[in-house]
N, C-alpha and C positions, 0 to 999 in steps of 0.2 A: 805254362810251366817254364821255369828258368832253365836255359840250356846247361847241361852238365855232360861229362863224358858218357853217361849212361842214358842221356835223353837228347834226341829221340832214340829209341831202341834200334839196334841194327836190323831188327825184323820189321821195321816200319815199312808198309807198302809204299811203292813209288808209282805215280800215275801221271800220264800225259793228259793234258786238258787243252782245249782250244782257247779258253778265255784269257784275257789279260790278267797278269798277276802283279799285285801291288799291296803295300802295307795297309791293313785295315779293311781289305776288300773281301767280299764273300764270293764263294764259288759254288755253283750248283752242279752236282754230278748225277747223271741219269743213265738209264739203259744198261748196257753191258758193264760199264764201269761201276755203277751203283751195285749191280748184282755181285760183281767181283769183290768189292769192299765189304758189303753187308753179308752176303751169303757164303762166299768162298773163304774170305779172310776173317769173317766173323767180327768185323769192326763195328763199333757203335759210338754213341755220344761220348765225347771226351777223348777218344782215341786219336793218335796222331797219324797224319798222312803226308807224304812228300809229293809236291806237285811241280811240274814243269811244262812249258808250252813251246819250247824251242826259241823263245825270244827274250824272256825275262829272268833267266836263271832258274834256280830251284828254290822252292819255298816250303816251309813247314806250316802245315795247316792242322786244325783240329775239327773233328766232326761235331757240329753244333746241333744238328737235327738229323734224325734218321727215320725215314719212311720206308715203305715197302718197295717203292720203285725209284726213290730219289734221296740223295743225301745233301745236306747243306754244310759246307765247310767254311771256316773262318781262317783267313791267313794270319799267321803269327809273325813270322820273320823270314828273311831270305837266308838260306843255308849255303847256297853256291851262287856266285856270279855267272853270267852267261859266258860259256866257254868260247874260245876262238880255235876252231879246228883248222888244220892245214888245208889250203885250197887245192885239194887233190880229187880228181875224178877217176873212178875205176870203170873202164869200159870193157865189157865182157860179152862173149857169145852166150846166149841163153842155153841152159842145160836142162836135164830132165828134172821132173818134179821130185822133191825130196832133197836133191842135191843143190838146186838153185836156192831153196829156202835156207839151207845151211850156209851157202856162199853169202847171201844177203845179210843174214844174221851176224856172221863173223866179220864181214866188211864193216858193218856198223860198229861193232865192238872195237875194231882196230882204228876207227876214226875217219873213215871215208866221208867226204863232204857230199859227193854226188855219185850216183850209180847210173851208168848209161848202157843199156843192152844194145848190142850191135849184131845184126844179122849178117852172116857170112855164108859163103858157098857150101861149106861143110857143116853148117849149124844143124843140129838134130831137132831143135825147137825153134819155131818162128813166131810164137805167140806167148804173151805173158799176162797173167792176171795182175795188173798193176795195183788194184785195190788190195788184193791179198798181200802183195809185196810190201805195200805201204804199212799194212798192219804188222808185218814181221819187223819192219824197220822201227816202228814205234815200240813194239814189245822189246826189241833188243836194246833200244835206248833206255827204256824203263829199267831193264835188268842191269845194265852195265854202268849206270850213273851218268850218262851223257845228258847235257842240258840242251844240246843242239839236236836237230832231227835231220838226218841225211835225206836228200832229194833222190827220187828215181824218175828218170825221163822215159818218154815213149820210145819203144824200140825203133831203130832205124837201120837201113842197110849200110854196109861199109862205105860205099861210094858217097852216100849222102853225109855220113858222119865225117868223112875226110873233107868234104866241101864246106860244112858249116862250122867245123871246129875253129877256134881262134888260133891262127898260125903262129902267134907269138908265144903260145903256151907249149912248153916241151911235151912231146909225145913219145913215151917210152913203150915200145911194143916188144912183147916177150916172143922172141923168134926161136923156135925149136932148132933152127939150123945154126944158131950161135950169134953172139954179139958181145958187147962190152959187159963184163960182170956187173950185175945190177948195183951192188954197193958202190962201184966206181963210177957208174954212169949217172946216178941220180944227182940232181941239183936241188936248190931250194924251191918251195912252192912259188907260183902255181904249177901244177903238173897234171898230165893225163897218162894213165897206165892202161894199155890195151892188151888184152889177152884173147887168143884165138879159141876156136871150137875144139872139140875132142880130136878131130881129124887134122887139126893144124891149118895154117894158112895155105891157100893155093899159091902157085908161083905168080899168078897175075895179082893176087891180093898183096903178096909180099912186095912185089915191085911197086905197086901203087902206094903202099904205106911208106916204103923207103924214099919215095919221091916227094912225100908230103913235107912241107916246111917244118923244121924243128923236130923231125922224127929221128929217134935213135933206137937201133936194135939192141936189146939187152938179153943176157943169158941168166938163167936161174939155176945154173949148175949142171952137172953131168948126167943127172937122172931124168927119166921121162916122168912128167907130172900130169896128173889128171887136171882137167880144166879148172875145177874149183880150187884144187891145191895150188896150181900156178897163180891164180888170181890172188889168193890170200898170201902166198909166199912173196909175190911181187909187192903187194901193199904193205905187208909187215916189214919188209926190208926198207921200203921208202920211209915208213914211219920211224923206224929205228934211226934213220939218218937225220930226220927233220923234226920229229915230234917227241921222242922219248928222251928228253933231257931234263 
């Protein structure tokens, strides 16, 4: 169908796929994705679907064949070019179940390029189900219209994180004892934002971070923020300076 302001409908489901996307190509959808389209969304032959794979932008497709466990889709045209998100990593101390899912989802919506869990002395959680976190990342990208998919790395301890990070990339760490106001401290990408655990950094951790090349202590204002709130406030402030233009 020819594109019009009413086509594809705003209610068109949006789906992440692994396959390459190009004009005239077919895509086979199976498993949970097929169940979602066919049983949950009640989509059938002739219905539109928006697809993205994190590499080739977003494409409008049409369901060509609908089976019980698989759907064949035909690509029609590209609807969005592949986006370029700011090269920003959000490094954060893992937090409790329920709250970490919220943090990951909102960080993706805000445009984080990478997520790096960092284990610190006062961390209340030291293990993360990365497969589940990746599923949340994909789901958030599907919902918010991103064509890129954020990466999430294996958790690492703070000392290892400070050793392997690229020293030329600015490291902004949210210091509850104070620092330069975040809007004044931030510079252009690339950047890494580091947020501590619920109990804050220890004196030893704070000293180690301050001694790291390119590290700048930043302040997120006069109020005490929960770990997930601090992470998202720091990221949102950075995006407002560099991406929301």
